[in-house]
N, C-alpha and C positions, 0 to 999 in steps of 0.2 A: 696326637694326632690319629690315633686306633680311636678312637670314639668320634672324632671328626671322620672320618670314615668311614663308621657304621651308620652314623646318620644320614650321610649323604648316601650309601649306598640302601638304608630304608629307603629314604627320600625317592629315588631311582626307580624302588621297585613297586610304590604307589603310583610315581606316575605312569609306567609300565601298563599298571593293570588297567586305568582310568583313560588310557590314548585311544580306544576304539581299534586296536589291532584284530586283526582277524582272526576269531576264536578256534576257529580251526588248528590255528601254531600254536604249540606246546608254551607255555609259560617258561622261560627258560631259570629266572629266579628260584621257581618251587621243582627243577629237578635238580638244582646243584643242595650240595649238604651244606645243612643250617653253619656259620661261621662262628667259631670257637676261639676265645680268647686265649692265645698262648702266654705262659708264664714270663715272656719276655717283649707284651706288651702288642704281638702280631696278633693276626688271626690265622686260623689254619682254615681250609675249605671256601677260603672266599676268592672268587678271581677278580684281578683287579679290571676295573673300567679305566679304558683312556681317556672315554668322553668327563667323568668324573672328576679326574684327576687334572684334567685340563682348567675344567671351571672350578673346583675345590678351591681356596685360600689355606697355607698349612697353618696350623695353630702357631703362635709367638706364644711362650712360657711366659708370663708375666715374670719379670726380674725386673732388682732396683735396678738404677743411673749407677754406674761406677763411681762412685766419690772419692778424687784426689786426696788421698790422706794428709798430707799436708793444709788442706782446706780446712779442717776443724771445727766445720760447719759455716763459715765462711760461703759468702757469693762467689760464684765464678765471677770473671775478670769479664769485666763490659757488660756485667748482667741488671747495671745500674744499681743506684742509692741502698744504704740498708741504713736500719735504724735499730743497731745492739745498743742495750744498755749497759753492756760490757763489752771488749774486743781487747783484740792484744797483734800486734803488729807482728809481720811472718817472720822477724828473728825470735820472737818470743823477748823481747828486751824489754818494751815496752808494754806496760798493762792500761786501759782507760774503764774510767764507769762515767755513765752518760747518765743526764734525771730532766726533769724541768729548770732545775736552778741553775744547770752547768755543766760541763765535764772537767774533771778531774784525770790525769794520766801521772802514772809513777815509771822511772827508768831503772831498772837492776843495775845496770853496770856504764858509767860513762864517766869519760875523759876530760868534760871542760870544768874550767873551774867558775864555782856557781857566786853569785852574789855575796857580800859579806852577809855573813849571818847575822839578824836581828837582833836585838839584847834580851828580846821577851821571850825569843824561841829557845825552848828545852827539851825539842822533841828532834826527829829526823828533817834535816835541812839539805837542801841541794838538788833531791832527784824526783823532786814532784810538784806539777804546776796543774795549774787551774784557770778558766774563766767562765765568766756566768753574770746576770745580769746587764748592770750598764757599768762596771768594774772592766778594768784594763786586764789581759792575764799577768796572773803573779806567782814566782817560786813559792809554795808551798813548804809552811812549817807543820807534821804530820809525825803524828804516833802510832799512824797505822797504814795500810798497803790497800787500793781499790787493786790490784793484781788479781788477774783471775788466771791460773794456768790451763783452765777448762774452758775460756771464753772461746767464740768464735776468731779468725784472726781477719783483717781487713788486709786483702792482699794490696799489691803494689795497682795505684790507679785507680783504687775504691774508695768512696766518699761515705762518711758515717755521718748519719745526720738526727741528733736527736734535742728538743728545746730548743732550736734554734743556732746549735754549734754546729757547725761541720767538720768534721776531722778528715784530713785527706791523707791517707798513706802513699809513702814512696820509697825509691829506693835512700835517698838522700836525708830520709826521716820522717818525720809525723806532724802536719800544718793544722791545727785548731783553731777557729774563727765563727766570733757570734757573726750571722747572716744579719744584724738588726743594725752592730752599735760597729765592725768593724777589727773590734778587740780579738786578743788572742794569743797563741805562743806557737813556738816551733820547736820539735824537740827532736834529742841524736844524741849517738852516742858522742859525738865530736864538741853539738853545741844547746843550748840553751836560749830560746831568743822571746821574750816576751814583751807584748806590745798593747 
């Protein structure tokens, strides 16, 4: 702000000397001692010009927009759809990864009873679901996880769309559905539903 005031005072001094004032009247700016910056950011020896303060806008320091710590990089509620390749739900219990082939979501804690384990599944069963292509949603047999605790949070009421699969987060759970086929899944702590 001090630099802005100095610029305004300098501009006023230049404008006053070229305004055609009576040459007999002494230059008020020349009679005043030169303004010197004080350590605290103010200026010593400069008289405030009331007309300058009325027209000059205060400088606003550049600051970052405050971020809600619970957002974790997610978009603000109501700001429209997003397209994260990886995201998680607000509870941090469901993590997903999406690409052009489809979407897969893993749930950490659940109380639902998963469908019977297929005989050919030798890995983890019941906590992973996926949808993609022309195939219906399915519970997946997996030996890894797509969960990324650092992924952006898809807040309740928001939708994430990648590769034609739209996932909507709600307090009830997460619903992911193909915009082309209508196939998908619903996943929450209480239930898993594939369609």
